[in-house]
C-alpha positions in Angstrom: -34.9 -31.8 1.2 -33.2 -28.5 -0.8 -30.3 -26.7 -0.7 -30.1 -22.8 -0.3 -26.9 -20.6 -0.5 -27.5 -17.0 0.4 -24.6 -15.6 -2.1 -23.1 -11.9 -1.8 -22.8 -10.3 -5.7 -20.5 -8.7 -7.6 -21.4 -5.3 -9.5 -24.2 -4.3 -7.0 -24.9 -0.6 -5.9 -25.0 0.0 -1.8 -28.6 0.3 -1.9 -29.2 -2.9 -3.3 -26.5 -4.9 -1.7 -27.9 -7.8 0.2 -27.4 -11.7 0.4 -29.6 -13.4 -2.5 -30.6 -16.9 -2.2 -30.3 -19.4 -5.0 -30.7 -23.1 -5.2 -28.1 -25.5 -5.0 -28.6 -27.9 -7.8 -28.1 -31.9 -6.4 -24.8 -31.7 -9.4 -23.0 -29.3 -7.2 -23.5 -30.6 -3.9 -20.8 -32.3 -3.3 -18.6 -28.8 -4.7 -20.3 -26.4 -3.0 -19.2 -24.4 0.7 -19.2 -21.4 2.9 -16.5 -19.2 1.0 -16.5 -21.0 -1.9 -16.9 -18.1 -5.5 -19.4 -19.3 -7.6 -21.6 -17.9 -10.7 -25.6 -17.3 -10.8 -27.8 -15.8 -13.1 -28.9 -12.8 -11.7 -31.7 -10.3 -12.7 -34.8 -10.3 -15.5 -31.9 -11.8 -17.9 -29.9 -13.7 -15.8 -26.8 -12.5 -16.9 -23.7 -14.1 -15.3 -22.9 -13.1 -12.2 -20.1 -14.0 -9.9 -20.8 -13.8 -6.2 -19.7 -16.2 -3.1 -21.2 -18.1 -0.5 -21.7 -16.5 2.6 -23.9 -19.1 4.3 -26.1 -22.8 3.4 -29.2 -23.9 4.7 -31.5 -26.7 4.2 -35.2 -26.7 3.6 -38.1 -28.6 3.3 -39.6 -27.6 0.4 -38.4 -26.9 -2.8 -38.4 -23.0 -3.8 -39.4 -23.3 -8.1 -38.8 -19.3 -7.8 -35.3 -19.6 -6.8 -32.9 -19.6 -9.7 -30.1 -22.7 -9.3 -26.5 -21.9 -9.1 -25.2 -22.6 -12.5 -21.5 -22.9 -11.4 -18.8 -23.4 -8.9 -15.5 -21.4 -9.4 -13.3 -23.1 -6.7 -12.2 -26.6 -5.1 -12.1 -24.9 -1.9 -13.0 -22.5 0.3 -11.6 -19.0 0.0 -13.0 -17.1 3.0 -13.1 -18.5 6.6 -15.6 -17.5 8.5 -13.2 -14.6 10.6 -12.3 -13.6 7.2 -16.7 -13.1 6.3 -16.5 -11.0 9.8 -14.0 -9.0 8.5 -15.9 -8.7 5.6 -18.7 -7.4 7.2 -17.4 -5.0 9.6 -15.3 -3.4 6.5 -19.1 -3.1 4.9 -20.2 -1.7 8.6 -17.8 0.9 8.8 -17.1 1.5 5.4 -20.0 1.8 3.0 -19.0 -1.0 0.5 -20.9 -3.9 -0.6 -20.2 -7.1 0.9 -18.7 -8.7 -2.0 -16.2 -5.9 -2.8 -15.0 -6.5 0.8 -14.7 -9.8 0.7 -12.8 -9.3 -2.9 -10.1 -6.7 -1.4 -8.6 -9.6 0.9 -7.6 -11.7 -2.2 -4.7 -11.4 -4.0 -5.1 -9.3 -7.4 -6.3 -11.1 -10.7 -9.4 -12.5 -12.2 -8.7 -16.0 -13.3 -5.6 -17.1 -11.6 -4.3 -20.4 -11.8 -1.9 -22.9 -10.3 1.6 -23.1 -11.8 2.9 -26.3 -12.2 6.1 -28.5 -13.6 5.3 -31.6 -15.8 7.3 -34.1 -13.7 7.8 -38.1 -15.0 8.3 -41.3 -13.2 8.7 -45.0 -14.0 5.5 -46.5 -14.8 3.3 -49.3 -12.9 3.9 -51.3 -16.5 7.4 -50.8 -17.2 8.9 -54.1 -15.9 5.5 -55.5 -18.0 6.6 -54.0 -21.1 10.5 -54.5 -20.6 9.5 -58.5 -20.1 7.6 -58.0 -23.7 10.7 -57.1 -25.2 9.8 -52.8 -26.1 12.5 -51.9 -28.0 14.4 -48.9 -27.1 17.6 -46.9 -28.7 20.4 -45.9 -26.8 19.4 -42.4 -25.7 15.6 -43.8 -25.0 17.7 -46.8 -22.3 20.2 -44.2 -21.1 16.7 -41.8 -19.6 15.3 -45.1 -18.1 17.9 -46.0 -16.1 18.2 -42.3 -15.0 15.2 -41.8 -14.5 15.5 -45.8 -12.4 18.1 -44.0 -10.2 16.5 -41.3 -9.3 13.0 -42.0 -8.8 11.3 -38.8 -10.5 11.9 -35.3 -11.8 10.9 -33.0 -13.5 10.9 -33.9 -17.4 13.3 -30.5 -17.8 15.8 -31.9 -15.5 15.8 -34.8 -17.1 16.8 -33.6 -20.9 19.5 -30.9 -19.3 21.2 -34.5 -16.9 21.0 -36.4 -19.8 21.6 -34.0 -22.5 18.3 -35.2 -24.7 15.3 -33.8 -26.2 12.0 -33.8 -24.9 11.3 -35.9 -27.8 13.0 -38.8 -26.6 11.1 -38.5 -22.7 8.0 -38.4 -24.8 8.5 -41.5 -27.1 9.5 -44.0 -23.5 5.9 -42.7 -22.1 4.4 -43.5 -25.6 5.9 -46.5 -24.8 4.2 -46.8 -21.8 8.2 -47.0 -19.7 7.5 -43.2 -17.7 3.8 -41.6 -17.3 3.6 -37.8 -16.4 2.1 -35.8 -13.6 1.8 -31.9 -12.7 3.7 -31.1 -9.3 2.6 -27.3 -8.2 5.0 -25.2 -7.1 4.9 -21.2 -6.0 6.0 -18.5 -8.7 8.4 -16.7 -5.4 8.9 -12.9 -6.5 12.3 -12.7 -4.7 15.4 -14.9 -4.6 16.2 -16.6 -1.7 18.5 -15.2 0.6 22.7 -16.3 -0.3 23.2 -15.7 3.8 21.8 -16.4 6.9 21.6 -14.5 10.0 20.6 -16.3 13.1 22.9 -14.4 15.5 21.0 -13.0 19.2 20.1 -9.7 19.0 21.6 -7.1 21.2 18.8 -4.8 22.5 20.2 -1.4 24.8 18.8 -0.7 28.0 16.5 1.6 26.5 15.3 -1.2 23.5 15.1 -4.3 26.0 12.8 -1.9 28.7 10.6 -1.6 25.5 10.8 -5.4 24.6 9.8 -6.4 27.8 6.5 -4.6 27.9 5.4 -5.5 24.4 6.6 -9.4 25.0 4.2 -9.2 28.1 1.1 -6.9 26.3 1.6 -9.8 24.1 1.2 -12.8 26.5 -1.3 -11.3 28.1 -3.7 -10.8 25.7 -2.4 -8.4 23.4 -4.2 -5.1 22.4 -2.7 -1.8 20.9 1.1 -0.3 21.2 2.6 2.6 20.1 5.9 2.4 20.1 7.9 5.7 19.3 11.2 6.6 18.7 13.1 8.8 17.2 14.8 8.5 13.7 17.4 5.6 14.4 16.7 4.8 17.8 16.7 1.0 16.6 12.6 0.5 16.3 13.9 -2.7 13.6 16.0 -4.3 16.1 12.9 -4.8 18.5 10.4 -5.6 16.3 12.5 -8.9 15.8 13.1 -9.6 19.3 9.1 -9.7 19.0 8.7 -11.4 16.0 11.6 -14.3 17.4 9.2 -14.6 20.1 6.0 -14.9 18.4 7.0 -16.8 15.5 8.0 -19.4 17.9 4.8 -20.5 18.9 3.7 -20.7 15.3 1.6 -17.9 15.4 1.2 -16.0 12.3 3.3 -12.2 12.1 2.0 -9.3 9.3 5.0 -6.3 9.1 3.6 -3.7 7.2 5.6 -0.7 5.6 4.1 2.5 4.1 5.7 2.3 0.5 6.9 -0.3 -2.0 10.3 1.1 -1.9 10.7 0.1 1.4 9.9 -3.4 0.8 13.0 -4.7 -0.3 15.5 -3.4 1.9 13.0 -4.7 5.0 12.7 -8.0 2.8 16.0 -8.8 2.7 16.1 -8.2 6.4 13.7 -10.5 7.2 14.3 -13.2 4.7 18.0 -13.4 5.9 16.9 -14.1 9.6 13.4 -16.5 8.3 14.1 -17.6 5.4 11.2 -19.4 3.6 8.9 -18.7 5.7 8.3 -14.8 4.9 6.4 -14.1 2.3 5.7 -10.5 0.3 2.4 -8.5 0.1 2.3 -5.6 -2.1 1.0 -4.2 -5.4 4.3 -4.5 -7.6 4.0 -7.9 -7.9 2.5 -9.6 -10.9 -0.9 -11.4 -10.1 0.6 -15.0 -10.0 3.4 -14.3 -7.6 0.8 -12.3 -5.6 -1.4 -15.5 -6.0 1.1 -18.0 -5.2 2.2 -15.5 -2.1 -1.2 -15.3 -0.8 -2.1 -19.8 -1.1 2.0 -20.0 0.8 0.3 -18.2 3.6 -3.1 -19.8 3.8 -1.3 -23.3 3.9 0.8 -22.5 6.2 4.1 -22.7 4.7 4.6 -18.7 5.0 4.4 -17.7 9.0 5.7 -13.9 8.2 4.1 -11.6 5.8 6.2 -8.2 5.0 4.3 -5.7 3.0 2.4 -2.8 1.9 -1.3 -2.0 2.6 -2.7 -5.5 1.2 -0.4 -7.3 3.9 -3.3 -6.7 6.4 -5.9 -9.1 4.7 -2.8 -12.0 4.9 -5.0 -15.2 5.5 -3.6 -16.5 9.0 -6.1 -18.4 11.1 -3.8 -18.0 13.8 -2.6 -14.5 14.0 -0.2 -13.2 16.9 1.5 -10.1 15.8 1.3 -7.0 13.3 3.6 -4.8 13.2 2.8 -1.2 11.2 6.4 0.5 10.6 6.1 4.6 9.8 2.1 4.3 11.6 1.4 7.8 10.5 1.4 7.5 6.8 -1.3 8.5 4.4 -0.6 5.7 2.1 -1.8 3.0 4.6 -5.5 4.6 3.6 -7.2 2.9 0.2 -8.2 6.0 -1.6 -10.5 3.7 -3.6 -13.6 1.7 -2.6 -13.1 0.0 -0.1 -11.8 3.1 1.3 -10.3 1.3 4.5 -7.8 2.6 6.5 -5.0 -1.1 7.4 -4.7 0.4 11.2 -8.6 0.1 11.8 -8.3 -3.5 10.0 -5.1 -4.1 12.1 -7.1 -3.2 15.2 -10.1 -5.5 14.5 -8.1 -8.9 13.4 -5.9 -8.1 16.5 -8.7 -7.7 19.0 -10.6 -11.4 17.2 -7.0 -13.1 18.0 -5.7 -11.9 21.3 -3.1 -10.7 19.1 -0.4 -7.2 19.6 -0.6 -4.8 17.1 2.7 -2.1 17.6 2.1 1.0 16.1 5.7 2.1 15.1 6.9 6.0 14.1 9.2 8.8 15.2 6.0 11.0 14.2 3.2 9.0 15.3 -0.1 10.2 13.9 -2.0 13.0 16.6 -4.9 9.8 16.3 -2.5 7.1 17.8 -0.3 9.6 20.3 -3.2 11.0 21.5 -4.7 7.3 22.2 -1.3 6.9 23.9 -1.1 9.4 26.3 -4.5 9.3 27.5 -4.1 5.6 28.3 -6.0 3.6 25.4 -3.0 2.2 24.0 -0.1 1.6 25.8 3.0 3.9 25.2 6.7 2.9 24.9 9.5 5.5 23.8 13.1 4.9 22.3 14.5 8.6 22.6 17.9 8.1 21.6 19.8 6.8 18.7 21.1 3.3 18.5 25.0 2.9 18.7 27.4 5.6 18.7 24.8 7.4 16.3 23.3 10.6 17.4 20.6 13.2 15.9 22.0 15.3 13.0 22.8 19.0 13.3 20.0 21.2 11.1 20.7 24.5 9.5 17.7 26.3 8.0 18.3 28.6 4.9 16.5 31.8 3.6 15.6 30.9 0.2 14.1 34.6 0.4 17.3 36.1 1.1 19.5 33.7 -1.7 17.1 35.1 -4.2 18.1 39.1 -2.9 21.6 38.1 -2.8 21.4 37.3 -6.6 21.3 33.5 -6.3 18.7 32.5 -8.7 19.3 28.5 -8.3 17.5 26.2 -6.7 20.2 25.1 -4.7 21.2 27.6 -1.6 25.6 28.3 -1.9 25.6 26.7 1.1 24.0 23.2 -0.1 26.1 23.2 -2.9 28.8 23.9 -0.8 28.2 20.7 1.5 27.0 18.6 -1.5 31.4 19.1 -2.9 32.5 18.7 0.5 30.3 15.4 1.1 31.5 13.9 -2.0 35.2 14.6 -1.8 35.3 13.0 1.8 33.5 9.9 -0.2 30.1 10.0 1.6 26.3 10.2 0.0 23.7 12.7 0.2 20.1 12.2 -0.1 17.7 15.6 -1.6 14.4 15.6 -1.1 11.9 18.0 -3.7 8.4 16.5 -3.3 8.0 17.4 -6.8 8.1 15.4 -9.6 8.8 16.3 -13.3 11.0 19.6 -15.1 8.7 22.6 -15.0 5.7 22.5 -12.7 4.2 25.3 -14.6 3.4 25.9 -18.1 1.8 29.8 -18.4 1.3 32.3 -21.3 3.0 35.5 -21.2 0.7 36.8 -23.7 -3.0 36.0 -22.9 -2.3 34.6 -19.3 -3.7 31.4 -19.5 -2.4 28.2 -17.8 -1.9 25.0 -20.1 -4.6 22.6 -18.3 -5.8 19.2 -18.8 -9.3 18.7 -20.8 -10.2 16.1 -18.3 -9.1 17.7 -15.1 -9.1 20.9 -14.0 -5.0 20.7 -12.9 -2.3 22.1 -14.8 0.0 20.0 -16.8 3.3 19.3 -15.8 6.8 19.8 -18.1 8.5 16.4 -18.5 11.9 16.6 -20.3 12.5 12.9 -20.4 9.8 12.1 -22.9 9.9 16.2 -24.1 5.9 15.9 -23.2 3.3 18.0 -20.8 1.4 15.5 -18.7 -1.6 15.1 -15.9 -0.3 13.3 -12.8 -4.1 12.7 -12.6 -5.1 11.0 -15.5 -2.1 10.5 -17.0 -2.9 12.7 -20.4 0.1 14.1 -22.2 1.1 16.3 -25.6 4.2 17.4 -27.1 6.1 19.8 -25.7 5.6 23.2 -27.4 6.0 26.8 -27.1 2.8 27.4 -28.9 -0.1 28.6 -26.4 -3.0 26.7 -26.8 -5.2 29.6 -25.9 -4.2 32.8 -28.2 -1.9 30.5 -30.6 1.4 32.7 -29.7 4.8 31.4 -29.6 4.8 32.9 -25.5 4.5 29.7 -23.8 7.2 30.3 -19.9 8.0 27.2 -18.1 8.6 28.0 -14.5 8.6 26.0 -11.3 11.0 23.2 -10.3 10.9 19.2 -10.1 12.9 16.8 -9.5 13.9 16.3 -13.3 15.0 19.9 -13.7 16.8 19.8 -10.2 18.7 16.6 -11.6 19.8 18.7 -15.0 20.7 21.4 -12.5 22.8 19.6 -10.2 24.7 18.1 -13.4 25.7 20.9 -14.3 26.7 22.3 -11.0 28.6 19.0 -9.9 30.0 17.3 -12.8 31.7 15.0 -11.5 28.8 13.8 -9.2 27.2 10.6 -10.2 23.5 10.8 -9.8 20.6 8.9 -8.6 16.7 9.8 -9.2 13.9 8.9 -7.5 10.2 9.6 -8.4 7.1 7.8 -10.0 8.8 8.7 -13.2 12.2 6.2 -12.8 10.5 3.5 -10.6 7.6 2.3 -12.8 9.6 -0.8 -13.9 9.1 -4.3 -11.4 12.2 -4.5 -9.2 13.2 -1.1 -10.1 12.9 0.0 -6.2 15.0 -2.5 -4.8 18.0 -2.1 -8.2 18.5 1.4 -7.5 17.8 1.4 -3.9 21.3 -1.3 -4.3 22.6 0.7 -6.5 23.1 3.6 -4.2 24.0 1.1 -1.0 26.8 -0.1 -3.0 28.3 3.3 -3.3 27.5 3.4 -6.9 26.2 6.9 -6.9 26.5 9.6 -4.4 23.6 12.0 -4.5 20.3 10.4 -4.7 17.2 13.2 -5.3 14.0 11.9 -4.8 10.3 12.9 -3.8 9.0 11.9 -0.4 9.9 7.8 -1.5 13.6 9.1 -0.6 12.6 10.5 3.2 11.2 7.8 4.9 12.9 4.3 6.6 15.8 4.8 4.1 18.9 3.6 6.2 22.4 4.3 4.6 25.7 4.4 6.8 27.2 6.2 4.4 24.4 8.8 4.1 25.9 12.0 6.5 24.3 14.9 4.2 20.8 15.6 4.2 18.8 18.4 1.7 15.3 19.8 1.8 14.2 22.4 -1.0 11.0 24.2 -1.1 10.5 22.8 2.6 7.3 25.0 3.5 5.8 23.5 -0.4 3.1 21.1 1.5 2.6 24.3 4.3 -0.7 25.6 3.4 -3.0 23.2 1.8 -6.6 23.2 2.2 -6.0 20.2 4.3 -6.2 20.7 7.9 -3.3 18.0 8.0 -1.1 20.4 6.2 1.2 20.8 9.2 1.8 17.7 10.6 2.3 16.3 7.2 5.2 18.6 6.9 6.8 18.2 10.4 6.3 14.8 9.7 7.8 14.5 6.1 11.1 17.2 7.2 11.6 15.4 10.8 11.8 11.8 8.9 13.8 13.1 6.0 16.0 15.1 8.3 16.6 11.2 10.3 18.1 9.7 7.0 21.8 11.7 7.8 24.5 9.7 10.2 22.6 7.2 11.0 25.9 5.1 11.6 29.7 5.6 12.4 29.6 9.3 11.0 28.1 12.7 12.1 25.2 13.9 9.9 23.7 17.2 8.9 21.0 18.5 7.1 20.0 21.9 5.3 16.5 22.8 4.9 15.8 25.3 2.4 12.5 27.6 2.9 11.1 30.8 1.9 9.7 30.6 5.3 12.4 30.3 7.7 10.6 31.5 10.9 8.0 29.2 10.7 7.0 27.2 13.8 6.4 24.6 12.5 10.4 24.2 10.1 11.8 24.9 13.3 10.1 22.5 15.7 11.1 19.6 12.6 14.5 20.6 12.5 14.8 20.1 15.9 13.5 17.1 15.9 10.7 18.0 18.8 7.9 16.4 18.2 6.2 17.2 21.3 6.7 20.5 21.4 4.8 20.5 18.1 1.8 17.9 19.0 1.2 20.7 22.0 1.2 23.6 19.7 -0.8 21.9 16.8 -3.1 19.9 19.6 -4.5 22.9 20.8 -5.7 24.3 17.2 -7.2 21.3 16.6 -9.3 20.9 19.9 -10.4 24.7 19.1 -11.5 24.2 15.4 -13.1 20.4 16.7 -10.9 18.4 14.5 -9.4 14.8 14.6 -8.6 13.6 17.4 -11.3 15.3 18.7 -14.0 13.9 16.6 -14.2 11.9 13.3 -14.3 13.0 9.3 -16.5 11.8 6.7 -16.2 13.2 3.9 -18.9 12.2 1.3 -17.7 12.5 -2.3 -20.1 13.0 -5.5 -19.2 12.5 -8.8 -21.0 12.7 -12.2 -20.2 13.5 -15.8 -22.5 15.7 -15.7 -21.5 18.8 -13.8 -24.7 20.3 -13.2 -26.3 17.3 -11.7 -23.3 16.7 -9.1 -24.1 19.7 -7.5 -28.1 19.4 -7.7 -27.2 15.9 -5.9 -25.0 17.2 -3.1 -27.5 20.1 -2.7 -30.6 17.3 -2.4 -28.3 14.8 0.0 -27.6 18.2 2.5 -31.3 18.9 3.0 -32.2 15.1 3.4 -29.0 15.0 6.1 -31.0 18.3 7.9 -34.3 16.9 7.7 -33.1 13.0 8.9 -31.1 14.2 11.8 -33.3 16.6 13.3 -36.5 14.4 13.0 -34.8 10.7 13.6 -31.6 10.9 15.0 -31.2 14.2 17.3 -28.9 12.2 19.9 -26.2 12.3 16.6 -24.5 15.4 17.0 -22.7 16.4 13.6 -21.3 19.8 12.2 -21.8 19.7 8.7 -19.6 21.5 5.9 -20.5 22.3 2.3 -21.8 20.5 0.2 -18.4 22.8 -2.2 -16.3 21.6 -5.1 -13.5 19.5 -4.3 -10.1 21.5 -5.0 -9.6 19.8 -7.8 -12.9 20.1 -9.4 -13.0 17.7 -12.3 -10.8 14.3 -12.7 -10.7 12.1 -16.2 -14.3 13.9 -17.2 -16.0 13.6 -13.6 -17.2 16.4 -11.4 -16.7 16.3 -8.0 -18.6 18.1 -5.0 -18.3 16.8 -1.2 -19.6 17.2 2.3 -17.5 17.0 5.3 -19.3 16.1 8.4 -17.4 16.0 11.3 -19.0 14.0 13.7 -18.5 10.3 16.1 -17.9 7.0 14.0 -20.4 5.3 16.3 -23.3 2.6 15.4 -26.0 5.5 15.6 -23.9 8.3 13.2 -23.5 4.8 10.6 -27.0 3.9 10.6 -28.3 7.5 9.8 -25.7 7.6 7.3 -26.7 4.4 5.9 -29.8 4.9 5.5 -29.4 8.1 3.7 -26.7 6.4 1.0 -29.5 4.3 -0.1 -31.8 6.5 0.1 -29.7 8.8 -2.6 -29.6 5.9 -4.9 -33.4 5.1 -4.9 -33.8 8.5 -6.1 -34.1 8.4 -9.7 -33.1 12.0 -10.2 -29.7 10.8 -8.5 -28.9 8.5 -11.4 -25.4 8.9 -12.7 -23.9 10.6 -9.9 -22.3 8.5 -7.0 -21.7 8.9 -3.8 -18.8 7.5 -2.0 -18.3 8.1 2.1 -14.8 8.6 3.2 -14.0 8.6 7.0 -10.6 9.5 8.7 
C-alpha cells in the first residue's frame, strides 16, 4: 500500500492552483497528517516548495511517476478541518490560491520557533554519586541543597537566589548531580494587570433590553445582529455582559477593533476583567509574540481574543461569539491578497459554529443597516448616552468667511477661543486633521511643475520633522529644497497643511499648551499608541492633534472639546462612499467629546457649511443621512443594491497593462454573452487608476456591478484562468477585489 498526500503549494499562480499529489516515503509515515506543513519538490528542476497537506489516501499500487515528499515541517497539524473549509471559502470568494488562504490564518513569520527556559532538577543518579564520595565546593553544596529543597526551577532563578554564577550550576551537572531540561514559555506582549475588576455590570433599561435580545439569539443558534448605538451609549457594557455569559460555557470569543490604536485601551479593559484568558492579535506584535498568542488560543489557555482584522482567524474549535466594534471601518478589509473582508469571514465562522456575530457602530455601514431594517439581521438600538452624559453641542464654522475677514490661519477664531477656555478650565481637547506631514503640496512658481514621486504618480509631502519630501505610497524621500527639479529655479512654494504644521501653529498660538500629535509618523515604534494614549489619559497633555486614528473608539472623560479642520476634504473623492466616509468620520470624532460628567462641544471647520452631509453629521442624525444617501445608491445602482467587483491590473510596462485590461474586457463581453446570459452585470472601464503608478507599477481597473453569487464567480474564475494562460498577458497581474 502506498500513501498519497494531496498538497496545496506556495508560489503558484491562480490559473495553475490545484492540489498536487505526492508519495509519502515510509520514513515520514508516522509524522505526516492532514493539516501539516511539508517541503516538496516541484517543477521540472524539482525546486523545493513549501505546502500544506489537505488530504491523505491509500492506494494499492505505488505510482512511480509521483515525487516523494521531502520533509514534514510541523510535528502536529496546524490546520483543522474547519480551517481548511474556511480556506476553501476564501479561495472561492477572493480568488486567491489555497496556500495563500491558509497562510493568512497563521501568525506572521516563516521560521517561528518555540521559546523555552532552561530548567534544572536533581538528577536521578544524585544519591549514588554522593555515596560514591563526589567532592563539592561550598557554593556547589549550597546550590545542591537549595535545589533539593525546591525541587525544580530555572537556571537563572537558581543563580539569582543562591548568588552564584552559571558555572557553579554547570559544574553540578558535569558531576551528574543535577540535570537540565527545556520548558516552553509564552512571550506575552502586555504585562499582567495590577488590578482586577470582577464587579457586576449594571445596565440601563435600554442596554438590558439589547443584552436580553442578544443572549436569546445566541442561545437559539446565533446568527447576525446589528447593535446600533449613538456614541457614548455604552455598547461596551453590553459586550462585557455577553462575554461573561458566553465564556462560562467554555466557548471562544473574538472581539475586533478597527485600529491598532484602539487595541491597548480595549485590551486593558478585558485583561482587568478576564486576566490571562485574554490573548491579543494585531500586526504591531513581534512574530514570536504573535506565534505564542496564537498557540495559547489553539492549546486552550486563552478563551477570549482581542485584536484587529487578523483576530477573526483565531483558532477556536468551538467559537461562541464574535463582536466587531466600529463594523463600518474600511480597515476590516484587507488590501493585500487574499482581499477578504473580516465581516464576511466572521459571518462564515459563526454560521459554521452556530455562534453569534454582533456588528456594532454609531454609524453602521449601509450594507449592515439595510440588512438589519430588512430583517436579514436582528437590530438592537441604543439611542441615549450612558449615565448623565449627553451628546455634544456642535457649531459649524465657515472658513471661507474667516478668510474673507482676514484670518489666514488654519484655525478659526472661534476654535482658538474655545481651546484657550478649555485649557483654563483644566479640560482636554482633541483636534482632527486627516492629513499628516507639514506641507501637502510642493510646486514651482516659475514653471508650475509639482514635485512628484519618481516611482508613483503622486505629489510629495513635506515633513518638517526630518526636513524631507516624502511619498506616502512607496516611502521615497529627498531632502528639503527650494530648487525646482524641472526648471532649476529657486522658486518652489510649499502649501497645504498637515498635522506637523498645525502642531507648530497651535504651539505658537497657545505657547503654554502641552500638545500630543498622533499620526503615522509619531506612532511607528512598538507600544507607542498605548504609551501616548495613556499619557493623555493621565493628563500629561492638554491637546491631542491627529489623523483619523483619534476619531474613533477613544474614551477620555476629561475631553470636552473636539475640533475638526478641513471637514470637507474627503467629500469630493472619486469614491461612491465619499459622503458615507465623511459622515462617519465627523460623527465619530464629535462623539469623543462629553463622554463623562462634563458637557461636551464640537467645532467643525469647513468651506462648505451648507453641505447636507456636514449638517446631518453635526446633528448626529444617522437615520436622515441614510435615507438621503440610500436613494442615490438605488438610482445609481451602488451597494447595497449590487456588489462591486473591481479588477485591478498591474505591470511595470505601461502599454502592456492597458492592452491586457482591454483584452480582458473583450473576453468578458464574449464569455458573458455566450456562456452566462443569466448573469446580469454593468461594466465600467477599463480605465487608469486614480493614482496611476505606484512603486513603478502602472495600474488599470475594470469595475463590475454584479450580484456576487456562485454563477458570477464561476464566470470570473474562468476568465482569470484564461487571462493567466494567454501569453501576451505575461508580466501583468490581475487581482479581483469585492465590496
